[in-house]
N, CA, C and O atoms as CSV, one atom per row, in Angstrom:
chain,resi,resn,atom,element,x,y,z
A,1,MET,N,N,11.967,12.466,13.144
A,1,MET,CA,C,10.691,12.993,12.740
A,1,MET,C,C,10.040,12.020,11.753
A,1,MET,O,O,10.726,11.253,11.078
A,2,GLU,N,N,8.721,12.064,11.682
A,2,GLU,CA,C,7.980,11.121,10.851
A,2,GLU,C,C,7.065,11.852,9.874
A,2,GLU,O,O,6.627,12.973,10.133
A,3,ALA,N,N,6.789,11.208,8.762
A,3,ALA,CA,C,5.811,11.688,7.788
A,3,ALA,C,C,4.929,10.508,7.406
A,3,ALA,O,O,5.387,9.367,7.358
A,4,LYS,N,N,3.655,10.794,7.135
A,4,LYS,CA,C,2.678,9.739,6.919
A,4,LYS,C,C,1.926,9.964,5.611
A,4,LYS,O,O,1.735,11.101,5.180
A,5,ALA,N,N,1.502,8.867,4.985
A,5,ALA,CA,C,0.640,8.928,3.806
A,5,ALA,C,C,-0.330,7.750,3.875
A,5,ALA,O,O,0.031,6.656,4.309
A,6,LYS,N,N,-1.571,7.994,3.439
A,6,LYS,CA,C,-2.593,6.952,3.467
A,6,LYS,C,C,-3.207,6.776,2.086
A,6,LYS,O,O,-3.347,7.724,1.313
A,7,LEU,N,N,-3.565,5.535,1.807
A,7,LEU,CA,C,-4.281,5.197,0.583
A,7,LEU,C,C,-5.514,4.422,1.005
A,7,LEU,O,O,-5.401,3.347,1.594
A,8,SER,N,N,-6.684,4.954,0.711
A,8,SER,CA,C,-7.910,4.278,1.133
A,8,SER,C,C,-8.714,3.824,-0.075
A,8,SER,O,O,-8.624,4.394,-1.163
A,9,LYS,N,N,-9.489,2.799,0.147
A,9,LYS,CA,C,-10.369,2.217,-0.867
A,9,LYS,C,C,-9.622,1.722,-2.110
A,9,LYS,O,O,-10.080,1.915,-3.237
A,10,LEU,N,N,-8.483,1.091,-1.895
A,10,LEU,CA,C,-7.755,0.455,-2.987
A,10,LEU,C,C,-8.485,-0.838,-3.331
A,10,LEU,O,O,-8.638,-1.707,-2.473
A,11,ARG,N,N,-8.939,-0.975,-4.583
A,11,ARG,CA,C,-9.756,-2.115,-4.975
A,11,ARG,C,C,-8.906,-3.341,-5.274
A,11,ARG,O,O,-8.916,-3.872,-6.384
A,12,MET,N,N,-8.170,-3.777,-4.255
A,12,MET,CA,C,-7.390,-4.998,-4.311
A,12,MET,C,C,-7.528,-5.695,-2.972
A,12,MET,O,O,-7.726,-5.053,-1.941
A,13,SER,N,N,-7.424,-6.979,-2.998
A,13,SER,CA,C,-7.519,-7.751,-1.774
A,13,SER,C,C,-6.342,-7.416,-0.842
A,13,SER,O,O,-5.205,-7.311,-1.301
A,14,PRO,N,N,-6.610,-7.248,0.465
A,14,PRO,CA,C,-5.522,-6.952,1.400
A,14,PRO,C,C,-4.446,-8.034,1.405
A,14,PRO,O,O,-3.270,-7.743,1.626
A,15,ARG,N,N,-4.839,-9.257,1.167
A,15,ARG,CA,C,-3.878,-10.360,1.148
A,15,ARG,C,C,-2.859,-10.188,0.026
A,15,ARG,O,O,-1.673,-10.461,0.211
A,16,LYS,N,N,-3.324,-9.734,-1.140
A,16,LYS,CA,C,-2.434,-9.525,-2.278
A,16,LYS,C,C,-1.542,-8.300,-2.070
A,16,LYS,O,O,-0.380,-8.297,-2.474
A,17,VAL,N,N,-2.092,-7.262,-1.439
A,17,VAL,CA,C,-1.318,-6.044,-1.200
A,17,VAL,C,C,-0.242,-6.301,-0.146
A,17,VAL,O,O,0.857,-5.755,-0.239
A,18,ARG,N,N,-0.548,-7.124,0.852
A,18,ARG,CA,C,0.428,-7.433,1.908
A,18,ARG,C,C,1.658,-8.152,1.364
A,18,ARG,O,O,2.749,-8.014,1.917
A,19,LEU,N,N,1.494,-8.917,0.287
A,19,LEU,CA,C,2.643,-9.586,-0.320
A,19,LEU,C,C,3.674,-8.569,-0.800
A,19,LEU,O,O,4.877,-8.814,-0.713
A,20,VAL,N,N,3.210,-7.436,-1.304
A,20,VAL,CA,C,4.117,-6.399,-1.802
A,20,VAL,C,C,4.663,-5.567,-0.645
A,20,VAL,O,O,5.850,-5.243,-0.624
A,21,THR,N,N,3.808,-5.218,0.316
A,21,THR,CA,C,4.276,-4.370,1.415
A,21,THR,C,C,5.284,-5.085,2.303
A,21,THR,O,O,6.134,-4.438,2.914
A,22,ASP,N,N,5.203,-6.400,2.382
A,22,ASP,CA,C,6.180,-7.153,3.178
A,22,ASP,C,C,7.582,-7.073,2.576
A,22,ASP,O,O,8.572,-7.210,3.295
A,23,LEU,N,N,7.671,-6.853,1.269
A,23,LEU,CA,C,8.973,-6.767,0.613
A,23,LEU,C,C,9.729,-5.498,0.990
A,23,LEU,O,O,10.958,-5.503,1.048
A,24,ILE,N,N,8.998,-4.403,1.248
A,24,ILE,CA,C,9.669,-3.121,1.471
A,24,ILE,C,C,9.670,-2.684,2.930
A,24,ILE,O,O,10.179,-1.608,3.243
A,25,ARG,N,N,9.124,-3.475,3.812
A,25,ARG,CA,C,9.094,-3.104,5.231
A,25,ARG,C,C,10.515,-2.983,5.785
A,25,ARG,O,O,11.350,-3.853,5.536
A,26,ASN,N,N,10.797,-1.907,6.537
A,26,ASN,CA,C,12.088,-1.607,7.182
A,26,ASN,C,C,13.227,-1.372,6.185
A,26,ASN,O,O,14.394,-1.510,6.552
A,27,GLN,N,N,12.920,-1.025,4.948
A,27,GLN,CA,C,13.942,-0.733,3.945
A,27,GLN,C,C,14.159,0.778,3.857
A,27,GLN,O,O,13.327,1.565,4.308
A,28,THR,N,N,15.275,1.162,3.277
A,28,THR,CA,C,15.461,2.578,2.967
A,28,THR,C,C,14.545,2.927,1.802
A,28,THR,O,O,14.116,2.052,1.051
A,29,VAL,N,N,14.253,4.211,1.661
A,29,VAL,CA,C,13.321,4.647,0.633
A,29,VAL,C,C,13.877,4.390,-0.769
A,29,VAL,O,O,13.134,3.998,-1.670
A,30,VAL,N,N,15.160,4.606,-0.951
A,30,VAL,CA,C,15.776,4.389,-2.268
A,30,VAL,C,C,15.689,2.916,-2.663
A,30,VAL,O,O,15.374,2.591,-3.808
A,31,ARG,N,N,15.968,2.036,-1.718
A,31,ARG,CA,C,15.889,0.597,-1.989
A,31,ARG,C,C,14.444,0.161,-2.239
A,31,ARG,O,O,14.185,-0.674,-3.106
A,32,ALA,N,N,13.508,0.725,-1.479
A,32,ALA,CA,C,12.097,0.368,-1.645
A,32,ALA,C,C,11.570,0.777,-3.018
A,32,ALA,O,O,10.795,0.039,-3.628
A,33,ILE,N,N,11.979,1.936,-3.506
A,33,ILE,CA,C,11.555,2.380,-4.838
A,33,ILE,C,C,12.095,1.432,-5.903
A,33,ILE,O,O,11.396,1.115,-6.865
A,34,THR,N,N,13.332,0.980,-5.736
A,34,THR,CA,C,13.927,0.036,-6.684
A,34,THR,C,C,13.191,-1.301,-6.665
A,34,THR,O,O,12.918,-1.883,-7.715
A,35,ILE,N,N,12.875,-1.780,-5.475
A,35,ILE,CA,C,12.150,-3.058,-5.360
A,35,ILE,C,C,10.788,-2.959,-6.033
A,35,ILE,O,O,10.394,-3.855,-6.779
A,36,LEU,N,N,10.068,-1.868,-5.771
A,36,LEU,CA,C,8.725,-1.713,-6.345
A,36,LEU,C,C,8.761,-1.533,-7.859
A,36,LEU,O,O,7.835,-1.948,-8.556
A,37,ALA,N,N,9.818,-0.923,-8.366
A,37,ALA,CA,C,9.919,-0.722,-9.810
A,37,ALA,C,C,10.101,-2.043,-10.549
A,37,ALA,O,O,9.682,-2.167,-11.700
A,38,HIS,N,N,10.718,-3.028,-9.906
A,38,HIS,CA,C,10.969,-4.310,-10.553
A,38,HIS,C,C,10.002,-5.410,-10.117
A,38,HIS,O,O,10.145,-6.557,-10.540
A,39,GLU,N,N,9.034,-5.082,-9.290
A,39,GLU,CA,C,8.071,-6.076,-8.810
A,39,GLU,C,C,6.955,-6.248,-9.841
A,39,GLU,O,O,6.323,-5.260,-10.217
A,40,PRO,N,N,6.692,-7.477,-10.311
A,40,PRO,CA,C,5.683,-7.675,-11.349
A,40,PRO,C,C,4.231,-7.647,-10.857
A,40,PRO,O,O,3.314,-7.596,-11.676
A,41,LYS,N,N,4.005,-7.678,-9.562
A,41,LYS,CA,C,2.639,-7.727,-9.046
A,41,LYS,C,C,1.917,-6.403,-9.284
A,41,LYS,O,O,2.534,-5.338,-9.292
A,42,LYS,N,N,0.604,-6.486,-9.477
A,42,LYS,CA,C,-0.214,-5.327,-9.794
A,42,LYS,C,C,-0.277,-4.323,-8.643
A,42,LYS,O,O,-0.461,-3.129,-8.877
A,43,ALA,N,N,-0.129,-4.785,-7.424
A,43,ALA,CA,C,-0.211,-3.912,-6.253
A,43,ALA,C,C,1.019,-3.025,-6.102
A,43,ALA,O,O,0.997,-2.092,-5.299
A,44,ALA,N,N,2.079,-3.283,-6.840
A,44,ALA,CA,C,3.310,-2.515,-6.697
A,44,ALA,C,C,3.142,-1.067,-7.158
A,44,ALA,O,O,3.762,-0.170,-6.588
A,45,LYS,N,N,2.322,-0.823,-8.170
A,45,LYS,CA,C,2.172,0.535,-8.696
A,45,LYS,C,C,1.489,1.472,-7.695
A,45,LYS,O,O,2.026,2.550,-7.441
A,46,PRO,N,N,0.323,1.120,-7.107
A,46,PRO,CA,C,-0.265,2.038,-6.127
A,46,PRO,C,C,0.580,2.202,-4.863
A,46,PRO,O,O,0.573,3.271,-4.252
A,47,ILE,N,N,1.308,1.153,-4.464
A,47,ILE,CA,C,2.182,1.258,-3.294
A,47,ILE,C,C,3.352,2.197,-3.597
A,47,ILE,O,O,3.782,2.959,-2.731
A,48,SER,N,N,3.860,2.139,-4.824
A,48,SER,CA,C,4.934,3.033,-5.236
A,48,SER,C,C,4.466,4.489,-5.241
A,48,SER,O,O,5.198,5.380,-4.814
A,49,THR,N,N,3.258,4.724,-5.720
A,49,THR,CA,C,2.691,6.069,-5.717
A,49,THR,C,C,2.508,6.577,-4.291
A,49,THR,O,O,2.773,7.743,-4.000
A,50,LEU,N,N,2.057,5.700,-3.411
A,50,LEU,CA,C,1.880,6.071,-2.004
A,50,LEU,C,C,3.218,6.382,-1.346
A,50,LEU,O,O,3.316,7.323,-0.559
A,51,LEU,N,N,4.238,5.608,-1.656
A,51,LEU,CA,C,5.569,5.856,-1.109
A,51,LEU,C,C,6.113,7.200,-1.580
A,51,LEU,O,O,6.707,7.938,-0.794
A,52,ASN,N,N,5.913,7.524,-2.861
A,52,ASN,CA,C,6.342,8.824,-3.372
A,52,ASN,C,C,5.596,9.965,-2.687
A,52,ASN,O,O,6.166,11.033,-2.463
A,53,SER,N,N,4.337,9.748,-2.356
A,53,SER,CA,C,3.555,10.751,-1.632
A,53,SER,C,C,4.102,10.954,-0.220
A,53,SER,O,O,4.190,12.085,0.258
A,54,ALA,N,N,4.469,9.861,0.443
A,54,ALA,CA,C,5.043,9.967,1.789
A,54,ALA,C,C,6.385,10.686,1.761
A,54,ALA,O,O,6.698,11.454,2.671
A,55,ILE,N,N,7.184,10.440,0.716
A,55,ILE,CA,C,8.469,11.128,0.571
A,55,ILE,C,C,8.243,12.624,0.352
A,55,ILE,O,O,8.945,13.456,0.926
A,56,ALA,N,N,7.261,12.956,-0.478
A,56,ALA,CA,C,6.945,14.364,-0.729
A,56,ALA,C,C,6.446,15.050,0.540
A,56,ALA,O,O,6.790,16.204,0.793
A,57,ASN,N,N,5.639,14.352,1.339
A,57,ASN,CA,C,5.173,14.907,2.610
A,57,ASN,C,C,6.350,15.178,3.540
A,57,ASN,O,O,6.384,16.200,4.225
A,58,ALA,N,N,7.306,14.267,3.563
A,58,ALA,CA,C,8.460,14.414,4.450
A,58,ALA,C,C,9.338,15.587,4.036
A,58,ALA,O,O,9.797,16.353,4.883
A,59,THR,N,N,9.570,15.727,2.744
A,59,THR,CA,C,10.477,16.786,2.292
A,59,THR,C,C,9.808,18.164,2.321
A,59,THR,O,O,10.428,19.145,2.730
A,60,ASN,N,N,8.557,18.238,1.892
A,60,ASN,CA,C,7.889,19.540,1.803
A,60,ASN,C,C,7.323,20.030,3.128
A,60,ASN,O,O,7.430,21.216,3.443
A,61,ASN,N,N,6.722,19.136,3.908
A,61,ASN,CA,C,6.056,19.567,5.133
A,61,ASN,C,C,6.971,19.573,6.348
A,61,ASN,O,O,6.791,20.392,7.250
A,62,HIS,N,N,7.955,18.667,6.386
A,62,HIS,CA,C,8.791,18.527,7.581
A,62,HIS,C,C,10.257,18.867,7.339
A,62,HIS,O,O,11.042,18.878,8.288
A,63,GLY,N,N,10.649,19.144,6.096
A,63,GLY,CA,C,12.013,19.543,5.786
A,63,GLY,C,C,13.050,18.440,5.937
A,63,GLY,O,O,14.220,18.730,6.183
A,64,MET,N,N,12.646,17.184,5.794
A,64,MET,CA,C,13.592,16.072,5.888
A,64,MET,C,C,14.257,15.833,4.523
A,64,MET,O,O,13.723,16.217,3.483
A,65,GLU,N,N,15.424,15.197,4.552
A,65,GLU,CA,C,16.121,14.856,3.312
A,65,GLU,C,C,15.631,13.509,2.797
A,65,GLU,O,O,15.520,12.547,3.556
A,66,ALA,N,N,15.342,13.449,1.507
A,66,ALA,CA,C,14.760,12.242,0.921
A,66,ALA,C,C,15.715,11.055,0.944
A,66,ALA,O,O,15.270,9.912,1.044
A,67,ASP,N,N,17.023,11.306,0.852
A,67,ASP,CA,C,17.991,10.211,0.809
A,67,ASP,C,C,18.152,9.514,2.152
A,67,ASP,O,O,18.558,8.353,2.196
A,68,LYS,N,N,17.845,10.193,3.240
A,68,LYS,CA,C,18.034,9.617,4.573
A,68,LYS,C,C,16.769,8.976,5.134
A,68,LYS,O,O,16.766,8.513,6.275
A,69,LEU,N,N,15.706,8.944,4.354
A,69,LEU,CA,C,14.436,8.403,4.843
A,69,LEU,C,C,14.439,6.882,4.834
A,69,LEU,O,O,15.109,6.242,4.024
A,70,ARG,N,N,13.674,6.329,5.754
A,70,ARG,CA,C,13.536,4.892,5.914
A,70,ARG,C,C,12.064,4.589,6.184
A,70,ARG,O,O,11.385,5.388,6.829
A,71,ILE,N,N,11.565,3.467,5.710
A,71,ILE,CA,C,10.179,3.091,5.971
A,71,ILE,C,C,10.104,2.549,7.389
A,71,ILE,O,O,10.634,1.479,7.690
A,72,LYS,N,N,9.443,3.298,8.248
A,72,LYS,CA,C,9.330,2.891,9.646
A,72,LYS,C,C,8.242,1.824,9.803
A,72,LYS,O,O,8.496,0.741,10.330
A,73,THR,N,N,7.043,2.140,9.345
A,73,THR,CA,C,5.952,1.165,9.387
A,73,THR,C,C,5.139,1.263,8.104
A,73,THR,O,O,5.002,2.332,7.510
A,74,ILE,N,N,4.611,0.132,7.700
A,74,ILE,CA,C,3.674,0.069,6.581
A,74,ILE,C,C,2.708,-1.060,6.893
A,74,ILE,O,O,3.119,-2.181,7.193
A,75,TYR,N,N,1.421,-0.752,6.819
A,75,TYR,CA,C,0.442,-1.795,7.120
A,75,TYR,C,C,-0.782,-1.650,6.230
A,75,TYR,O,O,-1.091,-0.575,5.716
A,76,VAL,N,N,-1.468,-2.785,6.070
A,76,VAL,CA,C,-2.631,-2.872,5.199
A,76,VAL,C,C,-3.811,-3.334,6.034
A,76,VAL,O,O,-3.741,-4.375,6.687
A,77,ASN,N,N,-4.893,-2.569,6.018
A,77,ASN,CA,C,-6.121,-2.932,6.705
A,77,ASN,C,C,-7.211,-3.201,5.682
A,77,ASN,O,O,-7.150,-2.739,4.543
A,78,GLU,N,N,-8.207,-3.959,6.113
A,78,GLU,CA,C,-9.299,-4.312,5.224
A,78,GLU,C,C,-10.352,-3.212,5.221
A,78,GLU,O,O,-10.725,-2.695,6.274
A,79,ASP,N,N,-10.823,-2.862,4.038
A,79,ASP,CA,C,-11.894,-1.899,3.859
A,79,ASP,C,C,-13.193,-2.701,3.722
A,79,ASP,O,O,-13.130,-3.907,3.480
A,80,PRO,N,N,-14.352,-2.083,3.866
A,80,PRO,CA,C,-15.593,-2.851,3.692
A,80,PRO,C,C,-15.665,-3.550,2.331
A,80,PRO,O,O,-15.245,-3.004,1.311
A,81,THR,N,N,-16.199,-4.752,2.343
A,81,THR,CA,C,-16.252,-5.602,1.161
A,81,THR,C,C,-17.533,-5.347,0.375
A,81,THR,O,O,-18.618,-5.265,0.951
A,82,LEU,N,N,-17.399,-5.224,-0.955
A,82,LEU,CA,C,-18.571,-5.115,-1.816
A,82,LEU,C,C,-19.085,-6.520,-2.090
A,82,LEU,O,O,-18.310,-7.415,-2.428
A,83,LYS,N,N,-20.392,-6.713,-1.943
A,83,LYS,CA,C,-20.975,-8.035,-2.155
A,83,LYS,C,C,-21.786,-8.012,-3.442
A,83,LYS,O,O,-22.705,-7.208,-3.598
A,84,ARG,N,N,-21.440,-8.896,-4.352
A,84,ARG,CA,C,-22.119,-9.008,-5.628
A,84,ARG,C,C,-22.605,-10.449,-5.787
A,84,ARG,O,O,-22.093,-11.357,-5.132
A,85,TYR,N,N,-23.591,-10.653,-6.657
A,85,TYR,CA,C,-24.163,-11.979,-6.838
A,85,TYR,C,C,-24.105,-12.389,-8.298
A,85,TYR,O,O,-24.282,-11.570,-9.200
A,86,ARG,N,N,-23.852,-13.685,-8.512
A,86,ARG,CA,C,-23.757,-14.254,-9.846
A,86,ARG,C,C,-24.797,-15.365,-9.944
A,86,ARG,O,O,-24.903,-16.195,-9.041
A,87,PRO,N,N,-25.555,-15.388,-11.018
A,87,PRO,CA,C,-26.556,-16.451,-11.155
A,87,PRO,C,C,-25.909,-17.822,-11.361
A,87,PRO,O,O,-24.896,-17.951,-12.049
A,88,ARG,N,N,-26.505,-18.824,-10.761
A,88,ARG,CA,C,-26.036,-20.201,-10.882
A,88,ARG,C,C,-27.202,-21.087,-11.332
A,88,ARG,O,O,-28.293,-20.595,-11.616
A,89,ALA,N,N,-26.960,-22.378,-11.391
A,89,ALA,CA,C,-27.959,-23.323,-11.885
A,89,ALA,C,C,-29.160,-23.422,-10.933
A,89,ALA,O,O,-29.025,-23.205,-9.728
A,90,HIS,N,N,-30.308,-23.745,-11.475
A,90,HIS,CA,C,-31.555,-23.974,-10.730
A,90,HIS,C,C,-31.997,-22.733,-9.947
A,90,HIS,O,O,-32.583,-22.856,-8.871
A,91,GLY,N,N,-31.723,-21.555,-10.475
A,91,GLY,CA,C,-32.204,-20.323,-9.859
A,91,GLY,C,C,-31.469,-19.891,-8.606
A,91,GLY,O,O,-31.930,-19.004,-7.888
A,92,ARG,N,N,-30.352,-20.499,-8.342
A,92,ARG,CA,C,-29.582,-20.119,-7.151
A,92,ARG,C,C,-28.700,-18.909,-7.465
A,92,ARG,O,O,-28.505,-18.545,-8.624
A,93,ALA,N,N,-28.174,-18.299,-6.403
A,93,ALA,CA,C,-27.257,-17.173,-6.559
A,93,ALA,C,C,-25.955,-17.507,-5.834
A,93,ALA,O,O,-25.961,-18.141,-4.779
A,94,PHE,N,N,-24.860,-17.075,-6.408
A,94,PHE,CA,C,-23.541,-17.316,-5.851
A,94,PHE,C,C,-22.946,-15.965,-5.487
A,94,PHE,O,O,-22.888,-15.057,-6.316
A,95,GLN,N,N,-22.504,-15.840,-4.240
A,95,GLN,CA,C,-21.994,-14.556,-3.772
A,95,GLN,C,C,-20.528,-14.356,-4.166
A,95,GLN,O,O,-19.700,-15.254,-4.009
A,96,ILE,N,N,-20.226,-13.157,-4.682
A,96,ILE,CA,C,-18.862,-12.771,-5.008
A,96,ILE,C,C,-18.469,-11.642,-4.077
A,96,ILE,O,O,-19.180,-10.642,-3.978
A,97,LEU,N,N,-17.340,-11.793,-3.393
A,97,LEU,CA,C,-16.848,-10.780,-2.477
A,97,LEU,C,C,-15.747,-9.978,-3.164
A,97,LEU,O,O,-14.697,-10.521,-3.510
A,98,LYS,N,N,-15.991,-8.691,-3.357
A,98,LYS,CA,C,-14.990,-7.809,-3.967
A,98,LYS,C,C,-14.331,-7.028,-2.844
A,98,LYS,O,O,-14.890,-6.062,-2.323
A,99,ARG,N,N,-13.138,-7.463,-2.484
A,99,ARG,CA,C,-12.456,-6.891,-1.334
A,99,ARG,C,C,-11.661,-5.648,-1.724
A,99,ARG,O,O,-11.223,-5.492,-2.863
A,100,SER,N,N,-11.493,-4.772,-0.738
A,100,SER,CA,C,-10.676,-3.578,-0.933
A,100,SER,C,C,-9.875,-3.336,0.339
A,100,SER,O,O,-10.158,-3.924,1.382
A,101,SER,N,N,-8.874,-2.467,0.246
A,101,SER,CA,C,-7.962,-2.313,1.371
A,101,SER,C,C,-7.557,-0.858,1.571
A,101,SER,O,O,-7.678,-0.031,0.668
A,102,ASN,N,N,-7.076,-0.569,2.770
A,102,ASN,CA,C,-6.503,0.716,3.143
A,102,ASN,C,C,-5.036,0.479,3.474
A,102,ASN,O,O,-4.710,-0.464,4.195
A,103,VAL,N,N,-4.149,1.322,2.956
A,103,VAL,CA,C,-2.720,1.175,3.185
A,103,VAL,C,C,-2.211,2.454,3.854
A,103,VAL,O,O,-2.544,3.561,3.430
A,104,THR,N,N,-1.408,2.292,4.897
A,104,THR,CA,C,-0.788,3.415,5.585
A,104,THR,C,C,0.709,3.192,5.622
A,104,THR,O,O,1.175,2.092,5.919
A,105,ILE,N,N,1.464,4.245,5.319
A,105,ILE,CA,C,2.920,4.172,5.340
A,105,ILE,C,C,3.458,5.347,6.146
A,105,ILE,O,O,3.002,6.481,6.001
A,106,ILE,N,N,4.441,5.053,7.000
A,106,ILE,CA,C,5.095,6.080,7.807
A,106,ILE,C,C,6.581,6.001,7.512
A,106,ILE,O,O,7.202,4.952,7.684
A,107,VAL,N,N,7.154,7.124,7.063
A,107,VAL,CA,C,8.594,7.194,6.812
A,107,VAL,C,C,9.238,8.066,7.883
A,107,VAL,O,O,8.631,9.006,8.397
A,108,SER,N,N,10.479,7.729,8.202
A,108,SER,CA,C,11.180,8.434,9.261
A,108,SER,C,C,12.637,8.613,8.868
A,108,SER,O,O,13.182,7.830,8.090
A,109,ASP,N,N,13.268,9.659,9.417
A,109,ASP,CA,C,14.698,9.854,9.170
A,109,ASP,C,C,15.552,9.338,10.300
A,109,ASP,O,O,16.768,9.533,10.296
A,110,GLU,N,N,14.936,8.677,11.278
A,110,GLU,CA,C,15.674,8.096,12.405
A,110,GLU,C,C,16.161,6.708,12.021
A,110,GLU,O,O,15.612,6.078,11.117
A,111,LYS,N,N,17.196,6.235,12.711
A,111,LYS,CA,C,17.729,4.899,12.440
A,111,LYS,C,C,17.093,3.858,13.322
A,111,LYS,O,O,17.428,2.678,13.225
């Protein structure tokens, strides 16, 4: 059986978030929580919160045991980019792209 959790509009670049999600892909939930707790990157905290939400969904909604859960899939998609402008020399404008991402995690008790 599977349980799912989504995080949308995370104001971090998908490229930076993927660095953290690649560390915990196909890991057990207990190991993934340990990895995220010791990861210094800023994206580790929202991913850890999302993982805890997926574990809670699995235990409360589907009656699965938290110790036997494994991360089946985790992926990061790009959300629409906010476009901002910064003034430059001679009246020009420089575009700043503020990227955001959507993260989906699926945990399963199957091997």
